[in-house]
matplotlib code that plots the C-alpha trace (Angstrom):
import matplotlib.pyplot as plt

x = [-18.7, -16.4, -13.9, -10.2, -8.6, -5.1, -3.3, -0.8, 1.7, 4.0, 7.3, 9.6, 9.2, 7.7, 9.7, 12.2, 10.3, 9.0, 5.6, 4.3, 5.4, 3.8, 0.6, 0.5, 1.1, -1.7, -3.9, -3.5, -4.7, -1.3, -0.3, 2.1, 5.0, 3.8, 0.2, -1.8, -4.9, -7.1, -8.0, -9.8, -7.4, -7.9, -5.6, -5.6, -4.5, -1.9, -0.5, -0.1, 1.6, 4.0, 5.1, 6.0, 6.9, 10.1, 8.1, 5.3, 4.7, 1.7, -0.1, -3.1, -6.0]
y = [14.6, 11.7, 10.3, 10.7, 7.4, 6.2, 3.3, 1.4, -1.0, -3.4, -3.0, -4.9, -8.3, -8.5, -11.5, -10.9, -7.8, -7.3, -8.2, -4.6, -4.0, -7.3, -6.3, -3.0, -4.6, -7.1, -4.3, -2.5, -5.6, -6.4, -10.1, -10.3, -8.3, -5.9, -6.2, -3.0, -2.1, 1.0, 2.4, 5.4, 8.2, 8.3, 9.0, 5.3, 4.2, 7.0, 5.9, 2.3, 3.6, 5.7, 2.6, 0.7, 3.6, 1.9, -1.1, 0.5, 3.1, 5.4, 7.1, 9.5, 8.9]
z = [-4.7, -5.4, -3.0, -4.0, -5.0, -5.2, -6.9, -4.7, -6.3, -4.4, -6.1, -3.7, -2.0, 1.4, 2.6, 5.4, 6.6, 10.2, 11.4, 11.4, 7.8, 6.7, 8.5, 6.6, 3.2, 3.9, 5.2, 1.9, 0.1, -1.5, -1.8, -4.7, -6.1, -8.9, -7.8, -8.0, -5.9, -5.9, -2.5, -1.1, 0.0, 3.8, 6.7, 7.7, 4.2, 4.1, 7.5, 6.2, 3.1, 5.1, 7.1, 3.9, 1.6, 0.6, -0.7, -2.6, -5.4, -5.0, -7.9, -7.5, -9.8]

ax = plt.figure().add_subplot(projection="3d")
ax.plot(x, y, z, "-o")
ax.set_aspect("equal")
plt.show()
């Protein structure tokens, strides 16, 4: 059985955001605008995405 994976892309800049939002963006592994990472779909990752949902685009693989 394979784990569900999701693609997360940073679509807006992270500068001028609060420390918690920056921590979530870095926790997702995103460093630059328009960078995409593949992550396992877990409750921890979904929580971080919810905190910065206005900055990222999520696609299910």
